[in-house]
MARKE-954551 format. One record per atom (N, C-alpha, C): residue in three letters; atom name; x negated, y negated, z. Coordinates in nm, 3 decimals. Last residue first. Example, Ala and Ser with C-alpha at 12.3 -4.5 7.8 and 13.67 -1.06 7.14 Angstrom:
# MARKE-954551
<rec resn="ser" name="N" X="-1.285" Y="0.225" Z="0.708"/>
<rec resn="ser" name="CA" X="-1.367" Y="0.106" Z="0.714"/>
<rec resn="ser" name="C" X="-1.290" Y="-0.003" Z="0.787"/>
<rec resn="ala" name="N" X="-1.319" Y="0.569" Z="0.780"/>
<rec resn="ala" name="CA" X="-1.230" Y="0.450" Z="0.780"/>
<rec resn="ala" name="C" X="-1.320" Y="0.330" Z="0.780"/>
END
This chain:
# MARKE-954551
<rec resn="leu" name="N" X="1.090" Y="0.241" Z="-1.953"/>
<rec resn="leu" name="CA" X="1.044" Y="0.317" Z="-2.060"/>
<rec resn="leu" name="C" X="1.049" Y="0.429" Z="-2.075"/>
<rec resn="his" name="N" X="1.253" Y="0.126" Z="-1.752"/>
<rec resn="his" name="CA" X="1.301" Y="0.097" Z="-1.864"/>
<rec resn="his" name="C" X="1.194" Y="0.187" Z="-1.997"/>
<rec resn="lys" name="N" X="1.099" Y="0.226" Z="-1.523"/>
<rec resn="lys" name="CA" X="1.206" Y="0.280" Z="-1.541"/>
<rec resn="lys" name="C" X="1.295" Y="0.240" Z="-1.695"/>
<rec resn="met" name="N" X="0.836" Y="0.065" Z="-1.528"/>
<rec resn="met" name="CA" X="0.838" Y="0.207" Z="-1.567"/>
<rec resn="met" name="C" X="1.021" Y="0.294" Z="-1.579"/>
<rec resn="ile" name="N" X="0.948" Y="-0.197" Z="-1.505"/>
<rec resn="ile" name="CA" X="0.903" Y="-0.166" Z="-1.617"/>
<rec resn="ile" name="C" X="0.890" Y="0.004" Z="-1.658"/>
<rec resn="glu" name="N" X="1.015" Y="-0.088" Z="-1.224"/>
<rec resn="glu" name="CA" X="1.122" Y="-0.169" Z="-1.339"/>
<rec resn="glu" name="C" X="1.087" Y="-0.132" Z="-1.455"/>
<rec resn="asn" name="N" X="0.777" Y="-0.082" Z="-1.124"/>
<rec resn="asn" name="CA" X="0.857" Y="0.012" Z="-1.117"/>
<rec resn="asn" name="C" X="0.985" Y="0.008" Z="-1.193"/>
<rec resn="asn" name="N" X="0.665" Y="-0.321" Z="-1.158"/>
<rec resn="asn" name="CA" X="0.573" Y="-0.215" Z="-1.229"/>
<rec resn="asn" name="C" X="0.679" Y="-0.125" Z="-1.240"/>
<rec resn="gln" name="N" X="0.773" Y="-0.509" Z="-0.957"/>
<rec resn="gln" name="CA" X="0.809" Y="-0.499" Z="-1.143"/>
<rec resn="gln" name="C" X="0.729" Y="-0.429" Z="-1.202"/>
<rec resn="ser" name="N" X="0.699" Y="-0.364" Z="-0.754"/>
<rec resn="ser" name="CA" X="0.832" Y="-0.428" Z="-0.825"/>
<rec resn="ser" name="C" X="0.836" Y="-0.371" Z="-0.946"/>
<rec resn="ile" name="N" X="0.458" Y="-0.447" Z="-0.719"/>
<rec resn="ile" name="CA" X="0.513" Y="-0.271" Z="-0.747"/>
<rec resn="ile" name="C" X="0.627" Y="-0.266" Z="-0.773"/>
<rec resn="leu" name="N" X="0.420" Y="-0.742" Z="-0.756"/>
<rec resn="leu" name="CA" X="0.394" Y="-0.654" Z="-0.869"/>
<rec resn="leu" name="C" X="0.429" Y="-0.489" Z="-0.847"/>
<rec resn="his" name="N" X="0.566" Y="-0.737" Z="-0.490"/>
<rec resn="his" name="CA" X="0.616" Y="-0.800" Z="-0.595"/>
<rec resn="his" name="C" X="0.593" Y="-0.698" Z="-0.758"/>
<rec resn="gly" name="N" X="0.352" Y="-0.640" Z="-0.319"/>
<rec resn="gly" name="CA" X="0.476" Y="-0.606" Z="-0.327"/>
<rec resn="gly" name="C" X="0.580" Y="-0.651" Z="-0.454"/>
<rec resn="ile" name="N" X="0.189" Y="-0.867" Z="-0.394"/>
<rec resn="ile" name="CA" X="0.140" Y="-0.756" Z="-0.452"/>
<rec resn="ile" name="C" X="0.268" Y="-0.670" Z="-0.439"/>
<rec resn="ala" name="N" X="0.255" Y="-1.090" Z="-0.294"/>
<rec resn="ala" name="CA" X="0.249" Y="-1.065" Z="-0.460"/>
<rec resn="ala" name="C" X="0.247" Y="-0.959" Z="-0.482"/>
<rec resn="tyr" name="N" X="0.278" Y="-1.058" Z="-0.029"/>
<rec resn="tyr" name="CA" X="0.413" Y="-1.066" Z="-0.098"/>
<rec resn="tyr" name="C" X="0.382" Y="-1.042" Z="-0.239"/>
<rec resn="ile" name="N" X="-0.008" Y="-1.101" Z="0.034"/>
<rec resn="ile" name="CA" X="0.032" Y="-0.955" Z="0.008"/>
<rec resn="ile" name="C" X="0.172" Y="-0.978" Z="-0.053"/>
<rec resn="leu" name="N" X="-0.028" Y="-1.408" Z="-0.090"/>
<rec resn="leu" name="CA" X="-0.085" Y="-1.284" Z="-0.163"/>
<rec resn="leu" name="C" X="-0.048" Y="-1.175" Z="-0.121"/>
<rec resn="phe" name="N" X="0.176" Y="-1.510" Z="0.046"/>
<rec resn="phe" name="CA" X="0.187" Y="-1.502" Z="-0.107"/>
<rec resn="phe" name="C" X="0.143" Y="-1.377" Z="-0.134"/>
<rec resn="leu" name="N" X="0.058" Y="-1.425" Z="0.341"/>
<rec resn="leu" name="CA" X="0.223" Y="-1.437" Z="0.273"/>
<rec resn="leu" name="C" X="0.224" Y="-1.408" Z="0.138"/>
<rec resn="ser" name="N" X="-0.185" Y="-1.545" Z="0.312"/>
<rec resn="ser" name="CA" X="-0.159" Y="-1.462" Z="0.338"/>
<rec resn="ser" name="C" X="0.011" Y="-1.422" Z="0.334"/>
<rec resn="ile" name="N" X="-0.110" Y="-1.862" Z="0.280"/>
<rec resn="ile" name="CA" X="-0.186" Y="-1.776" Z="0.182"/>
<rec resn="ile" name="C" X="-0.180" Y="-1.623" Z="0.189"/>
<rec resn="leu" name="N" X="0.065" Y="-1.914" Z="0.518"/>
<rec resn="leu" name="CA" X="0.121" Y="-1.911" Z="0.401"/>
<rec resn="leu" name="C" X="0.061" Y="-1.897" Z="0.264"/>
<rec resn="ala" name="N" X="-0.127" Y="-1.883" Z="0.723"/>
<rec resn="ala" name="CA" X="-0.005" Y="-1.784" Z="0.698"/>
<rec resn="ala" name="C" X="0.057" Y="-1.807" Z="0.593"/>
<rec resn="leu" name="N" X="-0.296" Y="-2.091" Z="0.657"/>
<rec resn="leu" name="CA" X="-0.309" Y="-1.945" Z="0.666"/>
<rec resn="leu" name="C" X="-0.217" Y="-1.854" Z="0.665"/>
<rec resn="ile" name="N" X="-0.158" Y="-2.277" Z="0.704"/>
<rec resn="ile" name="CA" X="-0.185" Y="-2.270" Z="0.564"/>
<rec resn="ile" name="C" X="-0.218" Y="-2.137" Z="0.529"/>
<rec resn="ile" name="N" X="-0.070" Y="-2.290" Z="0.951"/>
<rec resn="ile" name="CA" X="0.059" Y="-2.284" Z="0.884"/>
<rec resn="ile" name="C" X="-0.016" Y="-2.253" Z="0.775"/>
<rec resn="gly" name="N" X="-0.326" Y="-2.310" Z="1.077"/>
<rec resn="gly" name="CA" X="-0.248" Y="-2.169" Z="1.105"/>
<rec resn="gly" name="C" X="-0.151" Y="-2.146" Z="0.996"/>
<rec resn="val" name="N" X="-0.347" Y="-2.574" Z="1.001"/>
<rec resn="val" name="CA" X="-0.482" Y="-2.460" Z="0.966"/>
<rec resn="val" name="C" X="-0.397" Y="-2.326" Z="0.972"/>
<rec resn="ile" name="N" X="-0.207" Y="-2.668" Z="1.174"/>
<rec resn="ile" name="CA" X="-0.194" Y="-2.719" Z="1.039"/>
<rec resn="ile" name="C" X="-0.245" Y="-2.605" Z="0.938"/>
<rec resn="phe" name="N" X="-0.279" Y="-2.593" Z="1.445"/>
<rec resn="phe" name="CA" X="-0.139" Y="-2.590" Z="1.379"/>
<rec resn="phe" name="C" X="-0.163" Y="-2.570" Z="1.207"/>
<rec resn="val" name="N" X="-0.545" Y="-2.755" Z="1.437"/>
<rec resn="val" name="CA" X="-0.550" Y="-2.605" Z="1.455"/>
<rec resn="val" name="C" X="-0.393" Y="-2.553" Z="1.414"/>
<rec resn="ala" name="N" X="-0.396" Y="-3.061" Z="1.417"/>
<rec resn="ala" name="CA" X="-0.521" Y="-2.978" Z="1.322"/>
<rec resn="ala" name="C" X="-0.504" Y="-2.840" Z="1.346"/>
<rec resn="val" name="N" X="-0.297" Y="-2.998" Z="1.673"/>
<rec resn="val" name="CA" X="-0.201" Y="-3.054" Z="1.582"/>
<rec resn="val" name="C" X="-0.295" Y="-2.980" Z="1.427"/>
<rec resn="ser" name="N" X="-0.541" Y="-2.989" Z="1.870"/>
<rec resn="ser" name="CA" X="-0.467" Y="-2.862" Z="1.836"/>
<rec resn="ser" name="C" X="-0.371" Y="-2.900" Z="1.735"/>
<rec resn="val" name="N" X="-0.672" Y="-3.228" Z="1.763"/>
<rec resn="val" name="CA" X="-0.724" Y="-3.081" Z="1.746"/>
<rec resn="val" name="C" X="-0.655" Y="-2.991" Z="1.749"/>
<rec resn="val" name="N" X="-0.505" Y="-3.386" Z="1.883"/>
<rec resn="val" name="CA" X="-0.519" Y="-3.411" Z="1.781"/>
<rec resn="val" name="C" X="-0.618" Y="-3.249" Z="1.731"/>
<rec resn="ala" name="N" X="-0.499" Y="-3.274" Z="2.172"/>
<rec resn="ala" name="CA" X="-0.378" Y="-3.349" Z="2.100"/>
<rec resn="ala" name="C" X="-0.385" Y="-3.313" Z="1.958"/>
<rec resn="phe" name="N" X="-0.698" Y="-3.306" Z="2.331"/>
<rec resn="phe" name="CA" X="-0.695" Y="-3.236" Z="2.242"/>
<rec resn="phe" name="C" X="-0.581" Y="-3.255" Z="2.128"/>
<rec resn="ile" name="N" X="-0.646" Y="-3.456" Z="2.535"/>
<rec resn="ile" name="CA" X="-0.754" Y="-3.529" Z="2.460"/>
<rec resn="ile" name="C" X="-0.717" Y="-3.438" Z="2.335"/>
<rec resn="asn" name="N" X="-0.511" Y="-3.347" Z="2.723"/>
<rec resn="asn" name="CA" X="-0.467" Y="-3.423" Z="2.607"/>
<rec resn="asn" name="C" X="-0.575" Y="-3.468" Z="2.527"/>
<rec resn="asp" name="N" X="-0.632" Y="-3.013" Z="2.825"/>
<rec resn="asp" name="CA" X="-0.641" Y="-3.155" Z="2.820"/>
<rec resn="asp" name="C" X="-0.584" Y="-3.208" Z="2.696"/>
<rec resn="leu" name="N" X="-0.502" Y="-2.749" Z="2.792"/>
<rec resn="leu" name="CA" X="-0.639" Y="-2.767" Z="2.885"/>
<rec resn="leu" name="C" X="-0.611" Y="-2.938" Z="2.886"/>
<rec resn="met" name="N" X="-0.255" Y="-2.779" Z="2.676"/>
<rec resn="met" name="CA" X="-0.255" Y="-2.782" Z="2.755"/>
<rec resn="met" name="C" X="-0.376" Y="-2.779" Z="2.869"/>
<rec resn="ile" name="N" X="-0.336" Y="-2.799" Z="2.418"/>
<rec resn="ile" name="CA" X="-0.289" Y="-2.920" Z="2.488"/>
<rec resn="ile" name="C" X="-0.291" Y="-2.926" Z="2.614"/>
<rec resn="leu" name="N" X="-0.445" Y="-2.558" Z="2.373"/>
<rec resn="leu" name="CA" X="-0.548" Y="-2.654" Z="2.389"/>
<rec resn="leu" name="C" X="-0.508" Y="-2.816" Z="2.419"/>
<rec resn="val" name="N" X="-0.201" Y="-2.401" Z="2.406"/>
<rec resn="val" name="CA" X="-0.328" Y="-2.371" Z="2.533"/>
<rec resn="val" name="C" X="-0.434" Y="-2.509" Z="2.487"/>
<rec resn="val" name="N" X="-0.098" Y="-2.461" Z="2.216"/>
<rec resn="val" name="CA" X="-0.073" Y="-2.490" Z="2.270"/>
<rec resn="val" name="C" X="-0.159" Y="-2.508" Z="2.431"/>
<rec resn="ala" name="N" X="-0.271" Y="-2.358" Z="1.974"/>
<rec resn="ala" name="CA" X="-0.248" Y="-2.480" Z="1.982"/>
<rec resn="ala" name="C" X="-0.209" Y="-2.557" Z="2.134"/>
<rec resn="val" name="N" X="-0.295" Y="-2.115" Z="2.006"/>
<rec resn="val" name="CA" X="-0.385" Y="-2.221" Z="2.054"/>
<rec resn="val" name="C" X="-0.364" Y="-2.341" Z="2.066"/>
<rec resn="val" name="N" X="0.007" Y="-2.042" Z="1.934"/>
<rec resn="val" name="CA" X="-0.087" Y="-2.055" Z="2.150"/>
<rec resn="val" name="C" X="-0.159" Y="-2.129" Z="2.120"/>
<rec resn="ala" name="N" X="-0.014" Y="-2.127" Z="1.712"/>
<rec resn="ala" name="CA" X="0.050" Y="-2.206" Z="1.767"/>
<rec resn="ala" name="C" X="0.008" Y="-2.210" Z="1.930"/>
<rec resn="phe" name="N" X="-0.197" Y="-1.906" Z="1.589"/>
<rec resn="phe" name="CA" X="-0.238" Y="-2.024" Z="1.568"/>
<rec resn="phe" name="C" X="-0.143" Y="-2.160" Z="1.643"/>
<rec resn="ile" name="N" X="-0.014" Y="-1.688" Z="1.621"/>
<rec resn="ile" name="CA" X="-0.129" Y="-1.715" Z="1.727"/>
<rec resn="ile" name="C" X="-0.201" Y="-1.871" Z="1.736"/>
<rec resn="leu" name="N" X="0.204" Y="-1.768" Z="1.515"/>
<rec resn="leu" name="CA" X="0.250" Y="-1.769" Z="1.649"/>
<rec resn="leu" name="C" X="0.110" Y="-1.762" Z="1.716"/>
<rec resn="leu" name="N" X="0.116" Y="-1.723" Z="1.232"/>
<rec resn="leu" name="CA" X="0.181" Y="-1.873" Z="1.293"/>
<rec resn="leu" name="C" X="0.149" Y="-1.908" Z="1.436"/>
<rec resn="ile" name="N" X="0.024" Y="-1.495" Z="1.217"/>
<rec resn="ile" name="CA" X="-0.074" Y="-1.563" Z="1.208"/>
<rec resn="ile" name="C" X="-0.020" Y="-1.678" Z="1.300"/>
<rec resn="gly" name="N" X="0.292" Y="-1.352" Z="1.251"/>
<rec resn="gly" name="CA" X="0.212" Y="-1.323" Z="1.310"/>
<rec resn="gly" name="C" X="0.070" Y="-1.430" Z="1.325"/>
<rec resn="ile" name="N" X="0.413" Y="-1.420" Z="1.021"/>
<rec resn="ile" name="CA" X="0.440" Y="-1.487" Z="1.109"/>
<rec resn="ile" name="C" X="0.369" Y="-1.461" Z="1.279"/>
<rec resn="ala" name="N" X="0.239" Y="-1.325" Z="0.836"/>
<rec resn="ala" name="CA" X="0.240" Y="-1.458" Z="0.850"/>
<rec resn="ala" name="C" X="0.291" Y="-1.493" Z="0.942"/>
<rec resn="val" name="N" X="0.314" Y="-1.033" Z="0.907"/>
<rec resn="val" name="CA" X="0.154" Y="-1.049" Z="0.923"/>
<rec resn="val" name="C" X="0.141" Y="-1.212" Z="0.890"/>
<rec resn="ile" name="N" X="0.593" Y="-1.046" Z="0.823"/>
<rec resn="ile" name="CA" X="0.568" Y="-0.985" Z="0.981"/>
<rec resn="ile" name="C" X="0.382" Y="-1.044" Z="0.967"/>
<rec resn="phe" name="N" X="0.606" Y="-1.056" Z="0.567"/>
<rec resn="phe" name="CA" X="0.653" Y="-1.170" Z="0.639"/>
<rec resn="phe" name="C" X="0.629" Y="-1.168" Z="0.787"/>
<rec resn="ser" name="N" X="0.444" Y="-0.873" Z="0.428"/>
<rec resn="ser" name="CA" X="0.356" Y="-0.991" Z="0.437"/>
<rec resn="ser" name="C" X="0.443" Y="-1.070" Z="0.513"/>
<rec resn="ile" name="N" X="0.576" Y="-0.678" Z="0.526"/>
<rec resn="ile" name="CA" X="0.493" Y="-0.642" Z="0.621"/>
<rec resn="ile" name="C" X="0.423" Y="-0.805" Z="0.619"/>
<rec resn="ala" name="N" X="0.792" Y="-0.683" Z="0.327"/>
<rec resn="ala" name="CA" X="0.830" Y="-0.709" Z="0.473"/>
<rec resn="ala" name="C" X="0.722" Y="-0.710" Z="0.578"/>
<rec resn="lys" name="N" X="0.661" Y="-0.592" Z="0.093"/>
<rec resn="lys" name="CA" X="0.720" Y="-0.766" Z="0.113"/>
<rec resn="lys" name="C" X="0.716" Y="-0.787" Z="0.296"/>
<rec resn="ile" name="N" X="0.601" Y="-0.344" Z="0.156"/>
<rec resn="ile" name="CA" X="0.468" Y="-0.466" Z="0.182"/>
<rec resn="ile" name="C" X="0.527" Y="-0.598" Z="0.192"/>
<rec resn="ile" name="N" X="0.859" Y="-0.266" Z="0.146"/>
<rec resn="ile" name="CA" X="0.768" Y="-0.237" Z="0.267"/>
<rec resn="ile" name="C" X="0.643" Y="-0.327" Z="0.272"/>
<rec resn="lys" name="N" X="0.926" Y="-0.321" Z="-0.123"/>
<rec resn="lys" name="CA" X="1.022" Y="-0.375" Z="0.015"/>
<rec resn="lys" name="C" X="0.909" Y="-0.341" Z="0.108"/>
<rec resn="asp" name="N" X="0.745" Y="-0.100" Z="-0.243"/>
<rec resn="asp" name="CA" X="0.752" Y="-0.275" Z="-0.289"/>
<rec resn="asp" name="C" X="0.823" Y="-0.368" Z="-0.147"/>
<rec resn="leu" name="N" X="0.822" Y="0.146" Z="-0.168"/>
<rec resn="leu" name="CA" X="0.698" Y="0.089" Z="-0.101"/>
<rec resn="leu" name="C" X="0.695" Y="-0.032" Z="-0.155"/>
<rec resn="asn" name="N" X="1.034" Y="0.311" Z="-0.151"/>
<rec resn="asn" name="CA" X="1.046" Y="0.172" Z="-0.116"/>
<rec resn="asn" name="C" X="0.933" Y="0.096" Z="-0.085"/>
<rec resn="lys" name="N" X="0.925" Y="0.557" Z="-0.210"/>
<rec resn="lys" name="CA" X="1.045" Y="0.488" Z="-0.263"/>
<rec resn="lys" name="C" X="1.018" Y="0.355" Z="-0.287"/>
<rec resn="phe" name="N" X="0.693" Y="0.689" Z="-0.112"/>
<rec resn="phe" name="CA" X="0.698" Y="0.592" Z="-0.178"/>
<rec resn="phe" name="C" X="0.831" Y="0.527" Z="-0.261"/>
<rec resn="val" name="N" X="0.884" Y="0.947" Z="-0.053"/>
<rec resn="val" name="CA" X="0.754" Y="0.853" Z="0.097"/>
<rec resn="val" name="C" X="0.742" Y="0.702" Z="0.011"/>
<rec resn="lys" name="N" X="0.997" Y="1.048" Z="-0.245"/>
<rec resn="lys" name="CA" X="1.078" Y="1.022" Z="-0.134"/>
<rec resn="lys" name="C" X="0.969" Y="0.949" Z="-0.039"/>
<rec resn="asn" name="N" X="0.771" Y="1.078" Z="-0.443"/>
<rec resn="asn" name="CA" X="0.903" Y="0.990" Z="-0.451"/>
<rec resn="asn" name="C" X="0.991" Y="0.968" Z="-0.333"/>
<rec resn="gly" name="N" X="0.640" Y="1.256" Z="-0.300"/>
<rec resn="gly" name="CA" X="0.552" Y="1.160" Z="-0.288"/>
<rec resn="gly" name="C" X="0.652" Y="1.041" Z="-0.326"/>
<rec resn="tyr" name="N" X="0.786" Y="1.478" Z="-0.311"/>
<rec resn="tyr" name="CA" X="0.767" Y="1.446" Z="-0.190"/>
<rec resn="tyr" name="C" X="0.710" Y="1.281" Z="-0.224"/>
<rec resn="asn" name="N" X="0.808" Y="1.520" Z="-0.607"/>
<rec resn="asn" name="CA" X="0.935" Y="1.536" Z="-0.497"/>
<rec resn="asn" name="C" X="0.948" Y="1.444" Z="-0.381"/>
<rec resn="asp" name="N" X="0.552" Y="1.605" Z="-0.657"/>
<rec resn="asp" name="CA" X="0.663" Y="1.501" Z="-0.699"/>
<rec resn="asp" name="C" X="0.734" Y="1.452" Z="-0.626"/>
<rec resn="thr" name="N" X="0.510" Y="1.817" Z="-0.465"/>
<rec resn="thr" name="CA" X="0.460" Y="1.697" Z="-0.442"/>
<rec resn="thr" name="C" X="0.496" Y="1.559" Z="-0.523"/>
<rec resn="val" name="N" X="0.690" Y="2.000" Z="-0.583"/>
<rec resn="val" name="CA" X="0.731" Y="1.974" Z="-0.470"/>
<rec resn="val" name="C" X="0.672" Y="1.838" Z="-0.420"/>
<rec resn="ala" name="N" X="0.594" Y="2.021" Z="-0.890"/>
<rec resn="ala" name="CA" X="0.784" Y="1.966" Z="-0.820"/>
<rec resn="ala" name="C" X="0.804" Y="1.956" Z="-0.684"/>
<rec resn="lys" name="N" X="0.326" Y="2.124" Z="-0.844"/>
<rec resn="lys" name="CA" X="0.347" Y="1.998" Z="-0.894"/>
<rec resn="lys" name="C" X="0.500" Y="1.922" Z="-0.834"/>
<rec resn="leu" name="N" X="0.425" Y="2.391" Z="-0.758"/>
<rec resn="leu" name="CA" X="0.341" Y="2.301" Z="-0.640"/>
<rec resn="leu" name="C" X="0.367" Y="2.179" Z="-0.713"/>
<rec resn="ser" name="N" X="0.516" Y="2.428" Z="-0.962"/>
<rec resn="ser" name="CA" X="0.668" Y="2.461" Z="-0.865"/>
<rec resn="ser" name="C" X="0.563" Y="2.381" Z="-0.779"/>
<rec resn="ser" name="N" X="0.301" Y="2.448" Z="-1.138"/>
<rec resn="ser" name="CA" X="0.422" Y="2.368" Z="-1.192"/>
<rec resn="ser" name="C" X="0.485" Y="2.360" Z="-1.063"/>
<rec resn="lys" name="N" X="0.157" Y="2.656" Z="-1.047"/>
<rec resn="lys" name="CA" X="0.118" Y="2.489" Z="-1.055"/>
<rec resn="lys" name="C" X="0.235" Y="2.395" Z="-1.052"/>
<rec resn="ser" name="N" X="0.254" Y="2.897" Z="-1.045"/>
<rec resn="ser" name="CA" X="0.264" Y="2.825" Z="-0.911"/>
<rec resn="ser" name="C" X="0.242" Y="2.674" Z="-0.896"/>
<rec resn="lys" name="N" X="0.381" Y="3.067" Z="-1.283"/>
<rec resn="lys" name="CA" X="0.324" Y="2.962" Z="-1.287"/>
<rec resn="lys" name="C" X="0.301" Y="2.886" Z="-1.142"/>
<rec resn="pro" name="N" X="0.311" Y="3.462" Z="-1.257"/>
<rec resn="pro" name="CA" X="0.383" Y="3.327" Z="-1.236"/>
<rec resn="pro" name="C" X="0.306" Y="3.217" Z="-1.198"/>
<rec resn="val" name="N" X="0.196" Y="3.635" Z="-1.524"/>
<rec resn="val" name="CA" X="0.137" Y="3.573" Z="-1.340"/>
<rec resn="val" name="C" X="0.225" Y="3.470" Z="-1.347"/>
<rec resn="thr" name="N" X="0.299" Y="3.751" Z="-1.719"/>
<rec resn="thr" name="CA" X="0.353" Y="3.790" Z="-1.653"/>
<rec resn="thr" name="C" X="0.275" Y="3.731" Z="-1.477"/>
<rec resn="ser" name="N" X="0.146" Y="3.663" Z="-1.958"/>
<rec resn="ser" name="CA" X="0.272" Y="3.550" Z="-1.893"/>
<rec resn="ser" name="C" X="0.326" Y="3.640" Z="-1.769"/>
<rec resn="ser" name="N" X="-0.220" Y="3.591" Z="-1.877"/>
<rec resn="ser" name="CA" X="-0.074" Y="3.648" Z="-1.887"/>
<rec resn="ser" name="C" X="0.011" Y="3.593" Z="-1.883"/>
<rec resn="ser" name="N" X="-0.482" Y="3.533" Z="-1.925"/>
<rec resn="ser" name="CA" X="-0.355" Y="3.428" Z="-1.912"/>
<rec resn="ser" name="C" X="-0.254" Y="3.501" Z="-1.943"/>
<rec resn="ile" name="N" X="-0.652" Y="3.697" Z="-1.900"/>
<rec resn="ile" name="CA" X="-0.640" Y="3.667" Z="-1.820"/>
<rec resn="ile" name="C" X="-0.496" Y="3.577" Z="-1.749"/>
<rec resn="asp" name="N" X="-0.692" Y="4.006" Z="-2.062"/>
<rec resn="asp" name="CA" X="-0.656" Y="3.877" Z="-2.085"/>
<rec resn="asp" name="C" X="-0.591" Y="3.801" Z="-1.950"/>
<rec resn="glu" name="N" X="-1.032" Y="4.113" Z="-2.081"/>
<rec resn="glu" name="CA" X="-0.888" Y="4.123" Z="-2.025"/>
<rec resn="glu" name="C" X="-0.858" Y="4.009" Z="-2.016"/>
<rec resn="phe" name="N" X="-1.252" Y="4.329" Z="-2.271"/>
<rec resn="phe" name="CA" X="-1.203" Y="4.175" Z="-2.231"/>
<rec resn="phe" name="C" X="-1.099" Y="4.178" Z="-2.151"/>
<rec resn="val" name="N" X="-1.517" Y="4.543" Z="-2.249"/>
<rec resn="val" name="CA" X="-1.370" Y="4.515" Z="-2.266"/>
<rec resn="val" name="C" X="-1.323" Y="4.381" Z="-2.181"/>
<rec resn="phe" name="N" X="-1.750" Y="4.643" Z="-2.441"/>
<rec resn="phe" name="CA" X="-1.734" Y="4.560" Z="-2.354"/>
<rec resn="phe" name="C" X="-1.557" Y="4.532" Z="-2.389"/>
<rec resn="glu" name="N" X="-1.942" Y="4.994" Z="-2.460"/>
<rec resn="glu" name="CA" X="-1.818" Y="4.899" Z="-2.544"/>
<rec resn="glu" name="C" X="-1.737" Y="4.765" Z="-2.392"/>
<rec resn="glu" name="N" X="-2.222" Y="5.130" Z="-2.511"/>
<rec resn="glu" name="CA" X="-2.147" Y="5.089" Z="-2.435"/>
<rec resn="glu" name="C" X="-2.037" Y="5.005" Z="-2.516"/>
<rec resn="asn" name="N" X="-2.433" Y="5.204" Z="-2.642"/>
<rec resn="asn" name="CA" X="-2.318" Y="5.262" Z="-2.704"/>
<rec resn="asn" name="C" X="-2.189" Y="5.197" Z="-2.600"/>
<rec resn="asn" name="N" X="-2.669" Y="5.118" Z="-2.521"/>
<rec resn="asn" name="CA" X="-2.651" Y="5.066" Z="-2.639"/>
<rec resn="asn" name="C" X="-2.477" Y="5.075" Z="-2.689"/>
<rec resn="asp" name="N" X="-2.666" Y="5.162" Z="-2.158"/>
<rec resn="asp" name="CA" X="-2.683" Y="5.240" Z="-2.285"/>
<rec resn="asp" name="C" X="-2.618" Y="5.142" Z="-2.397"/>
<rec resn="ala" name="N" X="-2.981" Y="5.041" Z="-1.945"/>
<rec resn="ala" name="CA" X="-2.886" Y="5.010" Z="-2.075"/>
<rec resn="ala" name="C" X="-2.865" Y="5.062" Z="-2.154"/>
<rec resn="met" name="N" X="-3.199" Y="5.220" Z="-1.812"/>
<rec resn="met" name="CA" X="-3.177" Y="5.143" Z="-1.898"/>
<rec resn="met" name="C" X="-3.022" Y="5.141" Z="-1.944"/>
END
């Protein structure tokens, strides 16, 4: 059975002698994050052009293959190429817009 005369001792665990490693870890991760994502907006904008050119090339190859199969598919191949241009432009604008939003957000954060 426990003795009622026992005293409870509380230890201060938030002592100032304990080194604050969380702040130094935060500084290291912040510096790494700043270096990695410094030009993220420019990277996304470049990716938008690469994706659009890739889509356009794929549809151009499909259009050429249709013409090579038979000249009857000439109208269809022109339609396929126009659809490719439209899809390439849509993807270009959507992906580029994300990069532009990130760029504008960075400018706003700099001014604040």
